[in-house]
VOVEX-557594 format. One record per residue (C-alpha): y negated, x, z negated; residue in three letters. Coordinates in steps of 0.05 Angstrom, whole numbers, plus 5000, padded with zeros to 4 digits. Each point is the difference from the previous one (the first is absolute). Example, Ala and Ser with C-alpha at 12.3 -4.5 7.8 and 13.67 -1.06 7.14 Angstrom:
// residues 2
     yy     xx     zz    aa
   5090   5246   4844   ALA
   4931   5027   5013   SER
This chain:
// residues 513
     yy     xx     zz    aa
   4653   4778   5799   MET
   5074   4999   5002   ASP
   5021   4924   5029   THR
   5067   5007   5017   GLU
   5009   5013   4918   ALA
   4954   4927   4994   ALA
   5044   4937   4999   THR
   4946   4929   5019   VAL
   5028   4934   4993   LEU
   4968   4950   5047   VAL
   4995   4935   4967   VAL
   4987   4941   5057   ASP
   5030   4936   5013   ASP
   4976   5001   5075   SER
   5054   5033   5040   VAL
   4949   5030   5058   THR
   4955   5020   4949   LYS
   5049   5040   4957   ARG
   5028   5028   5060   TYR
   4930   5033   5028   LEU
   4988   5026   4920   LEU
   5066   5027   5004   VAL
   4995   5037   5062   ASN
   4934   5025   4985   TRP
   5025   5038   4942   LEU
   5068   5014   5029   THR
   4965   5036   5054   ARG
   4945   5037   4944   ALA
   5067   5028   4969   GLY
   5009   4959   4937   TYR
   5070   4963   4987   GLN
   4990   4932   5002   VAL
   5039   4940   4962   VAL
   4976   4928   5012   GLU
   5000   4931   4954   ALA
   4985   4936   5018   GLU
   4975   4968   4930   THR
   4973   5012   4933   GLY
   5059   4992   4969   GLY
   5038   5053   5048   GLN
   4943   5044   4989   ALA
   5002   5010   4934   LEU
   5069   5009   4996   ALA
   5005   5054   5041   MET
   4939   5035   4960   VAL
   5054   4994   4942   GLY
   5055   5029   5035   GLU
   4973   5054   5060   LEU
   4958   5056   4998   PRO
   4938   4974   5031   ILE
   4933   5049   5009   ASP
   4952   4937   5028   LEU
   5003   4924   5009   VAL
   4967   4968   5060   VAL
   4993   4933   4979   LEU
   4979   4933   5036   ASP
   4957   4955   4956   VAL
   5032   4937   5026   ARG
   5075   5002   4989   LEU
   5052   4932   4996   PRO
   5014   4997   4927   ASP
   4946   5029   4965   MET
   4928   5031   5011   ASN
   4993   5076   5027   GLY
   4951   5014   4933   LEU
   5046   4975   4953   ASP
   5048   5040   5031   VAL
   4953   5063   4996   CYS
   4986   4983   4920   GLU
   5074   4994   4985   LYS
   5015   5067   5031   ILE
   4942   5035   4968   LYS
   5010   4969   4928   SER
   5071   5032   4992   ASP
   4994   5073   4972   PRO
   5045   5032   5039   ARG
   4962   4981   5070   HIS
   4929   4991   4973   ALA
   4979   5059   5043   ALA
   5039   4972   5063   LEU
   4941   5001   5049   PRO
   4997   4926   5032   VAL
   4953   4986   5074   ILE
   4991   4925   5005   HIS
   4999   4977   5072   VAL
   4981   4929   5029   SER
   4981   4960   5055   ALA
   4966   4940   4970   HIS
   4967   5031   4931   ALA
   4952   5041   5026   VAL
   4941   4990   4978   ASP
   4965   5034   4939   VAL
   5017   4960   4938   ALA
   5071   5005   5025   ASP
   4998   5075   5007   ARG
   4972   5011   4933   ALA
   5055   4955   4976   GLN
   5048   5041   5028   GLY
   4979   5067   4976   LEU
   4977   4961   4927   THR
   5075   4988   4988   ARG
   5017   5054   5015   GLY
   5006   5029   5074   ALA
   4987   5076   5018   ASP
   4973   4975   5069   ALA
   4990   4934   5047   TYR
   5002   4991   5068   LEU
   4983   4944   5044   ALA
   5028   4990   5058   GLU
   5003   5001   5056   PRO
   5021   5080   4976   ILE
   4995   5060   5053   GLU
   5059   5045   4985   PRO
   4957   5069   4982   GLU
   4964   4958   4948   GLU
   5068   4978   4967   LEU
   5031   5071   5001   VAL
   4935   5026   4973   ALA
   4988   4954   4946   THR
   5078   5012   4984   ALA
   4995   5069   4998   GLN
   4934   4989   4957   ALA
   5032   4962   4940   VAL
   5062   5048   5013   LEU
   4959   5061   4983   ARG
   4970   4968   4934   TYR
   5063   4967   4980   TYR
   5042   5079   5011   ARG
   4947   5028   4958   ALA
   4999   4953   4942   ARG
   5077   5009   5004   GLN
   4995   5078   4991   ARG
   4944   4990   4951   ALA
   5052   4947   4954   GLU
   5055   5047   5010   LEU
   4957   5057   4986   LEU
   4981   4965   4926   VAL
   5068   4976   4991   ARG
   5046   5076   5014   ARG
   4929   5029   4954   LEU
   5019   4945   4949   SER
   5074   5014   4998   LEU
   4980   5076   5001   LEU
   4963   4990   4935   ALA
   5056   4966   4968   ASP
   5055   5047   5026   THR
   4960   5062   4971   THR
   4995   4965   4936   LEU
   5082   4993   4992   ALA
   5008   5074   5025   VAL
   4957   5024   4951   ASN
   5036   4953   4950   SER
   5065   5019   5013   ALA
   5032   5047   4941   SER
   5049   5045   5046   THR
   4994   5024   5068   LEU
   5062   4952   5019   LEU
   4955   4944   4981   GLN
   4941   5029   5038   LEU
   5036   5011   5059   LEU
   5028   4927   5000   GLU
   4933   4970   4987   ALA
   4963   5037   5055   ALA
   5060   4981   5055   ALA
   4992   4926   4971   ALA
   4931   5002   5013   GLY
   4996   5032   5069   ALA
   5049   4941   5018   ALA
   4957   4954   4977   ARG
   4933   5026   5029   ILE
   5031   5009   5072   TYR
   5053   4939   5001   GLY
   5053   5055   5016   SER
   5048   5037   4975   PRO
   4981   5075   4965   ALA
   5011   5064   4976   LEU
   4972   5049   4952   VAL
   5024   5069   4985   ALA
   4981   5047   4953   ALA
   5033   5063   4965   GLU
   5020   4997   4934   SER
   4968   5053   4941   GLY
   5067   5026   5005   ASP
   5000   5004   5065   GLY
   5040   4947   5026   GLU
   4980   4965   5063   CYS
   5002   4925   4989   LEU
   4978   4939   5046   ALA
   4987   4924   4982   ALA
   5021   4956   5051   VAL
   4998   4920   5015   THR
   5013   4954   5060   THR
   4937   4960   4988   GLY
   4957   4967   4947   PRO
   5036   4960   4949   GLY
   5063   5044   5009   SER
   5023   5041   4943   GLU
   4981   5084   5010   PRO
   5058   5048   4990   TRP
   4988   5081   4988   VAL
   5047   5046   5036   ARG
   4996   5076   5019   PRO
   4967   5017   5055   TRP
   4972   5069   5034   LYS
   4943   4998   5038   VAL
   5006   5065   5051   GLN
   4927   5000   5004   GLU
   4941   5052   5022   PRO
   4960   5033   4962   ASP
   4951   4948   4980   ILE
   4926   5014   4980   ALA
   4967   4973   4942   VAL
   4969   4932   5005   GLY
   5026   4936   5038   SER
   5020   4975   5068   SER
   5030   4951   5043   VAL
   5043   5007   5066   ARG
   5048   4972   5039   GLU
   5069   5019   5005   GLU
   5070   4985   5028   PRO
   5049   4962   4950   CYS
   5043   5051   5001   ASP
   4979   5041   4958   ARG
   5002   4941   4959   TRP
   5070   4979   5007   ALA
   5005   4965   4921   VAL
   4980   4939   5029   LEU
   5016   4952   5065   ASP
   4927   4994   5014   TRP
   4981   4946   5043   PRO
   4955   5038   5056   GLU
   5013   5068   5036   GLU
   4951   5037   4964   LYS
   4970   5007   4935   VAL
   4931   5020   4961   ALA
   5008   5052   4951   VAL
   4942   5009   4952   ALA
   5011   5074   4961   SER
   4952   5007   4936   ALA
   5004   5075   4966   ARG
   4948   5015   4938   LEU
   5015   5074   4989   ARG
   5025   5050   5036   ALA
   5058   5013   4954   ASP
   5020   4938   5002   ARG
   5053   4965   5050   PRO
   4968   4938   5040   PRO
   5010   4931   4998   LEU
   5024   4961   5051   TYR
   4977   4919   5016   VAL
   5042   4965   5060   VAL
   4994   4943   5033   VAL
   5010   4967   5071   PRO
   4944   5020   5054   ALA
   4976   4934   5037   SER
   4961   5012   5054   GLY
   4939   5053   4976   PRO
   5015   5031   4933   LEU
   5007   4944   4944   PRO
   4947   4992   4957   GLY
   4982   5077   5003   VAL
   4941   5001   4935   PRO
   5052   4962   4958   VAL
   5064   5041   5018   LEU
   4956   5062   4982   GLY
   4980   4976   4935   GLN
   5069   4975   4983   LEU
   5023   5062   5014   ALA
   4945   5037   4957   GLN
   5002   4949   4945   ALA
   5081   5014   4991   VAL
   4988   5068   5000   ALA
   4956   5001   4954   ALA
   5050   4963   4960   ALA
   5059   5040   5012   VAL
   4960   5057   4982   GLU
   4971   4974   4934   ALA
   5085   4983   4985   GLN
   5023   5069   5021   ARG
   4943   5033   4959   SER
   5019   4950   4941   TYR
   5079   5014   5014   ASP
   4995   5071   4993   GLU
   4952   5012   4944   GLU
   5048   4940   4965   HIS
   5058   5049   5015   ARG
   4957   5063   4964   ILE
   4991   4960   4941   ALA
   5062   4977   4988   ILE
   5029   5070   5012   THR
   4952   5024   4945   LEU
   5019   4944   4952   GLN
   5072   5009   5007   ARG
   4994   5065   4988   SER
   4972   4985   4930   LEU
   5067   4973   4976   LEU
   5071   5037   4998   PRO
   5028   5008   5068   ARG
   5075   4994   4987   HIS
   5035   4978   4931   ILE
   5047   5069   4975   PRO
   5078   4994   5005   GLU
   5025   5018   4933   ILE
   5068   5002   4986   ALA
   5017   4946   4946   GLY
   4946   4966   5005   LEU
   4976   4939   5053   ASP
   4926   4992   5008   LEU
   4956   4941   5034   ALA
   4926   4983   5010   VAL
   4954   4946   5026   ARG
   4923   5007   5008   TYR
   4965   4935   5029   GLU
   4924   5011   5005   PRO
   4952   4944   4981   ALA
   4956   5014   5065   SER
   5020   4975   5064   ALA
   4957   5060   5025   GLN
   5033   5058   4973   THR
   5069   5020   4981   GLU
   4986   5026   4931   ILE
   4954   4982   4939   GLY
   4997   5028   4930   GLY
   5067   4986   4982   ASP
   5040   5068   5013   PHE
   5075   5029   4983   TYR
   5031   5067   4995   GLU
   5073   5028   5008   LEU
   5011   5070   5008   ALA
   5053   5054   4974   MET
   4965   5054   4956   ILE
   5029   5059   4969   GLY
   5072   4957   5005   GLY
   4967   4940   4963   GLN
   4979   4937   5042   LEU
   4919   4979   4990   LEU
   4998   4931   5001   VAL
   4928   4968   4995   ALA
   4963   4936   5014   ILE
   4931   4982   4988   GLY
   4942   4951   5008   ASP
   4927   5027   5024   VAL
   4942   4946   4983   ALA
   4997   4955   5068   GLY
   5035   4992   5070   HIS
   4942   5037   5047   SER
   5011   5052   5045   LEU
   4957   5044   4937   HIS
   5053   4981   4946   ALA
   5046   5030   5053   ALA
   4968   5064   5000   THR
   4998   4995   4921   VAL
   5074   4993   5004   MET
   5009   5057   5053   ALA
   4965   5049   4950   GLU
   5041   4975   4935   VAL
   5062   5009   5039   ARG
   4991   5062   5028   HIS
   4983   5020   4920   ALA
   5054   4975   4973   VAL
   5042   5039   5040   ARG
   4962   5065   4991   ALA
   5002   4996   4931   TYR
   5077   4978   4998   ALA
   5017   5068   5048   VAL
   4963   5040   4943   GLU
   5058   4984   4960   GLY
   4955   4953   4948   HIS
   5044   4941   4969   GLN
   4972   4927   5010   PRO
   4952   4998   4944   GLY
   4965   5063   5019   ALA
   4996   4984   5079   VAL
   4968   4934   4975   LEU
   4952   5032   4954   GLU
   4978   5052   5054   ARG
   4985   4941   5050   VAL
   4964   4957   4951   ASP
   4953   5068   4995   GLU
   4997   5002   5076   LEU
   4992   4926   5009   LEU
   4945   5001   4953   ARG
   4966   5069   5018   THR
   5000   4989   5076   LEU
   4994   4922   5008   LEU
   4967   4975   4936   PRO
   5004   4927   5011   GLY
   5070   4985   5022   GLU
   5057   4971   4964   LEU
   5073   5001   5014   ALA
   5066   4990   4971   THR
   5068   5042   5001   ILE
   5061   4996   4978   CYS
   5040   5073   5014   LEU
   5064   5029   4984   LEU
   5057   5050   5011   LEU
   5059   4984   5018   LEU
   5064   5054   4983   ASP
   5053   4967   5057   PRO
   5064   5033   4968   GLU
   4985   4979   4927   THR
   4951   4937   5013   GLY
   4958   5035   4943   ARG
   4925   4971   5009   ILE
   4930   5024   4978   ARG
   4960   4939   5008   MET
   4915   5002   4995   ALA
   4958   4941   5017   SER
   4930   4984   4996   ALA
   4977   4922   5008   GLY
   5050   4988   5044   HIS
   5046   4944   4995   LEU
   5069   5020   4966   PRO
   5066   5010   5040   PRO
   5057   4958   5002   LEU
   5069   5024   4976   LEU
   5055   4963   5030   VAL
   5068   5009   4969   THR
   5070   4968   4985   ASP
   4969   4975   4938   GLY
   4937   4966   5037   GLY
   4930   5015   5009   VAL
   4943   5044   4955   ASP
   4933   5019   5010   TYR
   4993   5072   4986   LEU
   4922   4986   4964   GLU
   4957   5066   4991   ARG
   4930   4975   4988   ARG
   4952   5056   5010   ALA
   4927   5001   5038   PRO
   4985   4997   5074   LEU
   4970   5058   5036   LEU
   4938   5014   4997   GLY
   4986   4978   4937   VAL
   4997   5060   4938   ARG
   5050   4976   4941   ALA
   5055   5030   4968   GLY
   5069   4993   5035   ARG
   5071   4990   4972   PRO
   5060   5036   5007   ASP
   5050   5011   5052   ASP
   5060   4940   5002   LEU
   5057   5032   5007   GLU
   5066   4963   5012   PHE
   5069   4992   5046   THR
   5005   4960   5059   LEU
   5069   4978   4999   PRO
   5055   5007   5058   PRO
   4993   4928   5037   GLY
   4928   4988   4975   ALA
   4940   4983   5040   THR
   4927   5025   4986   LEU
   4945   4957   5023   VAL
   4932   5024   5013   LEU
   4948   4950   5034   TYR
   4922   4984   4995   THR
   4961   4946   4972   ASP
   5006   4966   5074   GLY
   5074   4986   4987   LEU
   4990   4959   4936   VAL
   4929   4970   5001   GLU
   4981   4936   5028   ARG
   4925   4974   5001   ARG
   5024   4934   4964   ASP
   5043   5031   4953   ALA
   5010   5045   4943   ASP
   5029   5065   5013   ILE
   5043   4989   4942   ASP
   5032   4947   5045   GLU
   5007   5051   5053   GLY
   5039   5049   4957   MET
   5042   4944   4973   ARG
   5025   4986   5075   ALA
   5006   5065   5017   LEU
   5053   5009   4947   ALA
   5031   4937   5023   THR
   5004   5023   5073   CYS
   5021   5078   4986   ALA
   5067   4968   4952   THR
   5035   5008   5062   THR
   4995   5070   5048   VAL
   5028   4991   5064   GLU
   5040   5062   5022   PRO
   4957   5013   5057   ASP
   4933   5020   4963   LEU
   4958   4984   5058   ASP
   5027   4934   5005   ARG
   4980   4995   4922   PHE
   4934   5018   5007   CYS
   4994   4954   5061   ASP
   5019   4945   4962   ARG
   4947   5016   4939   LEU
   4947   4998   5051   LEU
   5021   4929   5031   VAL
   5010   4976   4926   GLU
   4939   5027   4960   LEU
   4947   5016   5044   ALA
   4953   4944   5015   ALA
   4998   4969   5073   PRO
   4925   5035   5015   GLU
   4999   5066   4974   ILE
   4944   5010   4957   HIS
   5016   5072   4969   ASP
   5039   5055   5037   ASP
   5066   5005   4975   ILE
   5053   5061   4988   ALA
   5067   5000   4976   VAL
   5043   5055   4981   VAL
   5073   4991   4985   ALA
   5049   5057   4970   VAL
   5069   4997   4994   ARG
   5047   5042   4967   ARG
   5076   4994   5034   HIS
């Protein structure tokens, strides 16, 4: 028993008896404080870190049994051991009453020094064991909360912050959690204690090769000087789940023996597993986004005499593209402009969209006019992807003359904005994927200064209104075209798109100088 770490409160109104009790306990190695009354004792228990109370049964202000009950009824001190001593209440009924009302031991005077010290050691052993058990239960409960928090984080930074905050709560101390991101950046989340806001900063850990698994060790604070630690040493838990992954570290102050080694190791493993899942998700997300972005044009061509602008907003928060698509490419001295919509706004719709878009480009490169391109794409869709439907508006524009040849397959009509007003260029035709006759191409000239707006139905269609209302709203909104076409497209989205996007939106604007 580590008696130096235990503080004993001796409560007795007899100066002589109190002197003896204090003397015996002090010689046994305990830190001893004194009180003469029950009121003083209760105040000291509430203010000082008391580990044991030696309490006389008869006190001038209240009964010692009542004092014991008050101590035990407070949840903060329910486990605090109390030893009753008495020179008067010494029969069996008195001792039974004292033990029944909360005392952990009852000594009848005269008391031998060895008996007092042995009894103190016995009740303190139980008290310390109960303290350790309660501390472990509390830490395991906080560990479960922290594990839930780190697995609920949506980004690596949030994950590390949750882990540092959880470690600080578990150990009631400053904490540091260090890990490497999927991009190879070493980061450390630190907090000065429970309740303090954690922050993340770059932090390079100079660490020798660590085997797969977890370990807890004690180290000097110098290696982890990102925080002002309250002690000279820290406990460092490292966890590594795969040999090809960098380890993760959880650092807290080392108090005496390594603090809560099993809990600290479990915390490191739980956070490492969450970091690994987040890192894998980030890698897969980057791959998916790269593939998705490859399905749309990588850049807008720069063409003398024309201004071009596009906007694309997918309906799904999980993807960057959907079933809508657009195309802007120079082919044989002419600008190929296309906009279309495959039924749905899922990844499947995106894959169908990619096939349609690439087919349009391929047939256009072969030199076919817009109507012939759509006939071939329609045949391709019905042959290879039966059951799939798509709309498209396709045109070839000569930048020098402004001559346009346009074909449509069930798509919403482009909007032509000129000095004289706005007009929809109607060209009704069946969707792609439907076997039916198609009209001839529409030919017209884009006047200098005029703007042609192509769009998908997500821009003008709302669940609570007819699409004709959306078309009228677009015509009104496009009456004025900003000198900067990008700002014009931004305004269309702001003024026309629904607050919550339920469908993909694509907008292409072409203006002739």
